[in-house]
N, C-alpha and C positions, 0 to 999 in steps of 0.2 A: 801284764805287768804286775797286777795285784798278787798273783801266785808267786812271782819272783820275789817280791818284797816279803811275803810270808815265809818263803823258803830261806831267804837270807836271815830273817829273824830267828828261825829255828836253828840254823847253822851257828849263828852267833851265840844263841842260848846254850847250845851243846858245848861249844868251845869255852864259854864262860864257866859253865858248870864243871867241866873237866878240870879247868885251871883252879877254880875256887875250892873244889873238894880234893884236888891233887890226885885225880883218878890215875894219871899216868904212872905215879909211883907204885901203884899196886899191880900194874901190868908189866912187870919186869921179870926176867929170868931169875934173878937173885931172890926177889920177893916170893916167887913160886917155890924155890928150893927151901927157903927159910920156913914157910908156912905149910909145907907138904904134910908133915906129921899131924898138924892141927886139922887141916882139911880132910885128911884121910880118916881121922877119927870120926868126923861128922858124917862122912860117907858110910863108914862101917856101921854106925849106929842107926842111920836112917837112909838106906841105899836108894829106895824109890823116890823119896822126897828130895834127896840130894841130886839124883839124876834129873828130876823134873826142874829143880831150881837151876842147875848147871845148864840144861838145855834152854830154858827160858832166857837166862842171862846172855848166853851165846847168841841166841836169835836176836834179842834186843840190841846187843852191842854191835852185831854185824849189820842189823837193819839201820842203825843210825850212824854207821861207818866209824865207830870208835876204834882207833888203832889198838891192836893187841890180839888179832886172830891167831898169830903164831903162838903166843903164850897160852891162849885158851885151848888150842889144839894139844900142846904139850900137857896141859893140865888134864885134859880128857884121858890121855894115856896113863898119866901118873896116878890118877884117882880111880879110874874105872877099868883099867886094863885094856888090852889090845882089842878084843872083840866088841865089848860094850862101848868102849871109848870111841872106836871107829864109827860105830853105828850112830852114837849121839852126835859126834862132831860132823859126820857126813851130812846128816839131815838138818842139824841146827845151822850149819854154815850155809847150806843151800837155801833153806827157808829164809834165813837172814838176808842172804844175797838177793833173793826174790823180793823181800820187803824193801830193801834199799833201792832195787830196780824200780819197783812200783812207785815209791815216793819220788824218785828223781824223774820218772816218766810223767807223773801227775804235775809236778811243779815246773819242770824245765823243758820237756820234750817239745811242746807246741811253740814255745818262745824261740828255742834254738832253731827248729825247723823253719819257722817263719822268718827269722832274722837272717839266717845263712842258707836259705833254701837253694840259691843258685850254686853255691859251693858244695852242697850236700847231695845234689842229684845223683852224681856218680857213686858216692859212698852208699847212698840208700839203695841204689840198684844192685850193687855188689852184695850188700847185706841181705837183700831179698833173695838173691840167687844162691849165695854160699855163706850166709851168716852163721850157720851152725858150725861150719868148718873153722871160720875165723875165731869164734868163741871157744871152740874146743882147744884150739892152739893156745889161746891166751890162758885158759884154765890149766892146761897141762904144764905150762911153764911158769913156775912160781915167782919168777923175777918181775912179773907184772903185778903192781899193787892190787890187792884184792878189791878194795873199795873203789878204785879207779875203773876197773873193768865193769863193775856194776853200774857206775855212773855213765860211762861212755856207751855201753850197750843200751841203756835206757833211752838215750837220745836218738837211737836208730829205729828202723821199722821192725826189728826182730820181735817175734811174738813172745809173750810171757811164758807160755808152755814150753816153747823151744828153749828159751833162756834157762828155765828150771832144769829140764832133763839133761841138757848139755852141760850145765854147771855141775850137776850131781855126778855125771860121768867123768867130766874132765878134772874135777878136784879130788876124785877118789884116790889116785895113786899118791899124790903128795900128802893127802890126809892120812893114808895108811902109814907112810914113812914117818911122818911127824908124830902121830899117835904112838907108834912103836918106839920112837925115840923118847917119848914121855914116860913110857914104862921103864926106861933105863935112866931116868933123870938123876938118880943118885950117883951114877957113874959119869955124868956129863958135867964138865966144869964151865962151859960157855956155849951160847948158841952156835958159834962158829964150828963146834965139834959136829953139829948136825948139818948145817947148811954149807957143807964143804964145796969147793969148786967142782970136784968130780961128781957130786950128787946133782948139783945144778946142771952140769953138762948132760948128765944122763936124762934129767927131766926135759931139757931142751930137745934132745933127740926124740924123746917120747912125744913131745908136742909136734914135732915135724912128721911123726909117723902117719897121722891121718892124711896129710898132704901127699906123702909118698904113696900111701895106699890108693888115694884117688888117682894118682898118675898111673899106677900099675893097672887099676881097673879100666882106665881109659885105653891103655895099650892093649889089654885083653879084648876089649870091645872092638877096637880097630882090627885086630887079627881075625875076629869072627866075621866081620863084613867082607874081608878080603879072601876068605877061605876057598871060594869057588874060582878064583883067578890066579894066574901065574904071573908073578912080577918079572919083567924083563931084567936081564943082568946089567944092561946099560941103557942109557937114554939119549935120544938125539937132541931133545930140547928140555929146558927147564920147565916151560909151560906151553901148552897148546890151548889157544883160545878158539872156541867154536862160535862163530857168529861175528859178522863185521858191521854191526850197527853201533849205536852210541856206546853201549857198555863194552862191546868187544873191542872197538877201536881204542878206547881209553885203557882197557886192560892190557892190550898188546903194546901200546905206546909206553905205559908205565913200566911194564916188564922189561922192555928194551932199555928204557932210561936207567933202570936199576941194574943194568948190565946182564940181564938174563937172556938166554937164547930162546926166542919165541917164534911159534908158527901161528898164523891166523887163517882160519878156514871160513870162507863165505860162499854160500851156494848161489847167490844171485847178484845183488848190487852192493858194493861197498857204500857205507853210510846208512844202510838199513832203512827202516821206515821213516825216521826223522827227516833224512835228506830227500828221499825219493817219493814218499807218499804221505808224510805226516806234517811235521812242524814247518818245513820250508815251503812246500806248495800251499798249505793252508794259510799261512801268514801272508804269502804273496797275494793270494786271491782276496783275502780280507782287506789288504791295503788298497787294492783297486776298488773294492766295494765301498770302502770308507770314503775314498776320493769322490766316487759317484754320488754318495749320500751328501757330501759337503757341497758338491755342485748343485744338487737339487735343492739345497737349502740356501741358495745364493742370496736371497733377500736378507737373511740374518747377518750376512757379512757386508752389507751395504752396497750390494750390486743390484742393478735393475734387471739384468737378465744374464743367463749363461747358456751358451750353445755348445753342444758336443754330440758326437756320434759314437755309439757304443758298438763295437764289433767284438762279440764274445770270443771268437777264435783268436783275436789279438790279445785279449786278456789272458787266455790260456797259454798263448805263446810266451807272454811275459812270465807266467808262472814257470814254464819249463826253462826259460832263459835264466831265471834266478837259481834254479837247480843246477844248471850247467856252470854258472859262475862259482857256486860254492863247492861243486863236486870235486875239483882238484885237491881240496883240503883233505878229502876222505879217500883219495884214490890209491890204487895199488902202488903206483909210482912213488907217491909221497911216503907211504908207509914202508916201502922197500928201502928208501933212502934213510928212514929212521931206524933201520936195522931189523925190521919185521919181515919174516919170510911168509909171503901170502900164497895161499892155495885157493883155487876156485873150484868148487864142486860140493856135492852133498856129503856131509860128514856123518859117519856112523861110529858112535863110541862103542867099541867092542870090549873094553876093560877099563879099569880106573887109570890105566897108563897108556892106552892105545886108542888111536882114532884112525879109522879107515876112510880114505878119500881118493877118488880117481884110481882105484885098484892098487893103491899102495897103503901101507900102514905106517903111521907116524907114532913115535913113542915119546913120552915126556914124564917127568916126575910129578907134574901137576896138570890138571885140566880145568879150564874155566869155561863153564857153560854160559853163553850170552846169546842165546838163540832168539830172544825177543818174544813177540806175540803176533797173532794174526787176528783179523776181525772175527768176532763171534756172531753167529747167525741165530736169530730167534726161531723158536719152534712154532711156526705159523703154517697152517694147512695150505698146501699148493704153492708155497713159496718157490718151489723148484720149477713151477710152470711160468714164472715171471722173470724176465730179464732184470737184473738188479745190479746196483753198484755198491761198492764199499769204499772205504778210504784208500784201498789199494788200487781201485780201478776208476774212480770218478775223474781222475786227471786225464783220462783218454778222451773226454768229451771235447768236441769242437763246435757244437751247436748248443745254444742256450736251451735248457729244458723248458717246455711250455708250462707243464704242471708237474712240479717236483714234490713227491711224497717222501718225507723223512721219518723213518721209524727210530724213535729214541730221542729223548730231550736232555741228554747229558751234554758235556762240553762240546763233543764233536758235532752232534746233531744241531745244537744251537748255533755254533760258530758257522758251519757250512750252510745251514738253513738261512741265516741272516745274510751271508755273503751272496748266495744265489738270488735271494729276494731283492736285494739292493741292485743286483745286476739285471733285474727285469723278469725273473721267473716268478710264476705263481706257486708259492710254497705252502705246503701244509706239514705240520709236525704233529705226530701222534705220540702220546706219552701215557704209559700205563700207571703213572703215579699221579698224585693230586697236584703236585707242583713240579716245575722244571728244576734241573740242577739240585737234586735232593741232598747232595753232600755239602752244599754251600750254605752260608748264612741265609736265613729265610727272607730277611729284608732285602738283601742283595739280589736274591733270585727274583723277587717281585719287581725290582727295578729293571732287570734284564727282560723279564716277561713283558713289561710295559713297552720296552724298546722294540721287542719282536713284533708286538701287535701294531706299533706305530709304523713298522716297515711292511704292514699289510700281510703278515704271515698269519695263516689260520692255525691256531694252536688248540689242539684237542687233548686236554688233560683228563686223567682218570678214564682213559680209553682202553677198552678190552678188545683186542683183535680176535677175529674169528677165522677168516680165510681170505685168500686172494682169488680173484676171478680174472681169467684171460678169455675174453669174448672176441675172438678174431682180432687180436692185438689191441683191443680196447681194455685197458687194465683198470682194476678197481680193488679196493680193500673193504671188506665187510667187517663191521665190529659193532660195539655198543658203547654208548656214553650216557651215564645216568639212566641206565635201563632202557634207553631208546636205541633201536637199531639204526646204524649210520653207515652209509656207503660213500666212499671217497674215491673219485676217479683220478687217474694220474697218467702221465706219459713216461715219467722216469721215477725210479725208486732208489733211494739211498738208505742202506742199512747202517745205522749208527748205534748199535746196542752193546758197545763195549768190545773188549779184546780178550782173547784167550791165549795162554802161554803155549809156545811152540815147543813141544817136548818129543818131537819125532827124532828117530835115529839114536835113541839112548835106552832102548828097551833092555839091553843086556845088563844094565846097571841096576834095574829094578829100584829106581830112586823113590823116595817117599814123596808123595804128591798130596797137597792139602785139599780142602773142600773146594777151594776156588780153582783147582786144576793147576796150581803152580808148584814148582819144586820147593820142598821144605829145606831151609838152611838154618844154621844156628847164628848167633850174633857176630861170628867172624866170617859168615857167608860160606861155611863148609856144609856140604851135603852129608849124608851118612858115611861117606868115604872121606876121611880127613884130607886127602890130597885132591879131591874134586870139589870145585867151588861153583857157585852160580850167582849171577848178578843181573840186574836190569829187569825187564818186563817178565822174564821167564820165572822170576821168583818174587819180585816186589809187588806189594799191594798198591804202591804209588807209582803208576806207570807213566812216568815223565822222563824226558831225556836227561834232565839234570839229576834226577834220582839215579838213573842208570850209570851216569858218569861218576857220581858220588860213590856208589857201591863198587864200581869197577876198580877204582884206585885201591880200596881196601882189599878186594879179592886178589888183585895182582901182588900187592905187598905181602899179604898174609901167606900166599902160595909160595913166595920166594923165601920167606924168613921163618915160617913155622917149622919147628916149635920154639925156635930161639926167641922170636918176638912176634907178637900179633896184636892187631887192633880190633876192637869191637866196632861194628858199623851200626849206627842207630839212624832212624828216620825222624827223630823228634823235631828237627829244625829244618825240614824240607818244605819250602813254599810251594804253593800250587796256584795255577791261574786258568781262568776261562777267558779267551780272547774275543769275546763278543764286544759289542759297543752298547753300553759301557763295559769295560773289563771288570772282572772280579778276580782279586788275588787274595790268598789267605795263607795263614801260618798258624800252626798250633791248633788249639781246640776252638770250636764255635761257641756262641752263647748258649745254644741248645744243649751242646755236650756238657758245658759247665753245669747247667741245671740238672741234667740227667745223672752226672757224676756226683751231684750234691756237694759241689765245691763252693765254699763261701767266697763269692767273687764280686767284683765291681765291673760294670760296663761303662766305658767312656766313649762317647761318639762326638764327631765334629763334621759338619756338613761341607761338601765340596763347594757349594755356592757362596761360602764365606771366604773363599780363597781368591785373592785378587787376580792371579794369573788364570785361574779357571774361568773367571768372569770375562777377562779380555779375550779368551780363546773360545767362547761359546761352549764351554765344557763343564757346566755346573752340575750336571747330574751325578749324584754319588755321595759318598761319605766315607769316613774312616771309623772303625769300631775297634777298640782295644779292650781285651779282657785281662784283668789283673786280680790277684788275691785281694780280699777285702781290706787287708792292712799292709799291703806291700806294693811296690812299683814293679814287681817281677812281671814279665810279659808271659802270659799263658796262651793268648791267642790274638790274632789280628785279622781283620777283614777290611780291605780297601776296595771301594767301587768307584770307577771313574775312568776317564781317558788316561792312558799310560799308568794305570794302577800297578801293573806288573813291574814297572820301573821303581815305584815308590816303596815297595815292600822290602827291598834289599837292606835298608837301614835297620829295619826290625829284625831281619834274619841275622844280621851281624850282631845286634844287641842281644837277642835271645840265645844265640850260639855261645856268646862269650859272657853270659850271665849279667848283662847290663840291663838296667831298668829304665823306666820313663824319665827319671830324674836326669840321667845321662843324655838322653835325647833332647830334653828341655835345655840343657846347657850347651848343646851343639848349635853353632851358627849355621843357618840355612840361607841360601841366596834369595834375595827378593828381586823381582817377583817370579817365583817358581811354584809349581804344584807341591814340591817337597815340603813347603812350609806347613802343610797340613799335618805332617808328622810332629813338628814342634808344637803346633796349636793344640793337638789332642793331648800331648804331654802336659802342656800348660793348663788345660782344662782339668786334667786329672789332679794336678798339683793344687789348683784352687779349691777343688772339692774337699781337700784335706784341711782347709781353714775352717775351724769350727766357729760358731757364734761367740763362744767364750774367747777364743784367740783373737777374733776380730775386735771384740770389745776391749780386750787388753791393749791391742795395738792402738786403737783410737785414743784410749786414755794416755798411753805412753806418748803418742805424738802430740796430744794436747798439752801434756806436761812440758814437752820440749819447746813449745811456743812461749812459755812463760819467761 
């Protein structure tokens, strides 16, 4: 705020000075014509001194945004000629523009970015990506006020060096035209003789030229990537979607809804991993395990005893029953009714327009790759000599494992490890990192770790695996922890070390694959082929069902309407969750990331044990943590730990997506007694932290005065 006040004082001083000394009267076309002979005489007598003075005045006038750049430019031509005048004006105007840019950036940039950060996110991103093109357009078209362009660009993230060279290049054509006009000033009766509509129109076309050039370059690039393929003369479909998981189903449904003809190819089961081996079965077994844990904690609910018999095969039967209940929503029959032509079989993409399946070739204007991911296997010696399970196969169990070894302490390993432990298995989890759940808030991970230990899980952090041993079906893992050799025996092994993108069947395209083994796409989900898109786990770094669905809509829409209309798909506001007990759910950056990124931030926390509904439900473990900028209520990150935390995050996702801050959440009425009150409580705590001692003192004095 101090800088803003100083800036306003400077602006006011400039305006007052111009008015007091009547500067404006000297910066007119008639004044220039009247004094041309006098000024020309000074230039002729002292050419170098005159040039230096002219250059300096031009820089200063431009730097403090004094109106009159047009007159100065004409004067450059009238007094110094075309060549020297163009050089002087070109460099003076650009240096002056840079000076104005730097002044505005110093005094206004931080204030504007902080005050309007939510509204400027998209603009900032566009400027970072194509700021040079936007600035070049503004400079080439002189209808945009010179000083206003300097000010506006100073408020964006564009770099000073980029601002300078683009301004120098962009202003040169108009500079040349107006300096040349200045050399003929004796023949010109008014500025309108120079800035004619035809000239302005020509400069506008010149301004559009970079955009046209960019489009042409994009077209040429597209032609290069297609050169090894022959495009069909006609197409059967608007879009072919490869993969019938979460991303594929949404992409196919969206395409059909938008009246596109669409084919969906799935090699195995409709619904993909989420329905058959992921979200649905895992949450089903977690619910059974949670119920067992509550029964074992009967005393805390006021019961003297609780009797039950646990049949593991019945638990697994319940899991499959839930899959069967949900399956019709993802079935071939339902999607056929929705207008999607479903094909069952292995898909091989043979060209950017062709997919081979079941000995026939389908053609489409667009292809959407939604082939998902499969479990990734660790590189451990003799793993191939041990029968093991992954999330794809663990659901075939009908007997409870006596000793279950879980490799990996990410979300899958922790969730399933806790579920099997609560159902009676002896569970060990080995983790090659120092803590579990490394991508989550450190405090949150510690609470989950304590819960796993409470469930009698043996947790081996910082464990380095060496090899597996199969001694006549007696299985063990040999490794080291803290430099001590450790051997872990087990009867069943679950591999939970992440997932890798499924990129089989598309070798012909030679797609770009990143270091994580996923298909590389741009922000509209296009691959290197503009008509081939990818969405979901095959391309996303956030491998969640809701991320896949989110991307799928954008891929389907962009495929149908490109290049007429397209949307950029970002993952900035995607929430994530770990469905352990307690749950961890997160949005945006963590506290650790805020520190690493050197963001001036504030952390506001509120404990779950201060929420009345959590107390009545015996669910007081956990907290909420919100990261905001130091001087703003903008939501940078949220972490909620506790029972049903994944349900509570939705309010913050809505707020962050729509640029709403903690003040809006504070004003929102929440039902009592519910756990959702914690959202309002943390907003209230943040608000109270903004009450300074001085403000409190003034309020006390004011209220005391009111009592008189």
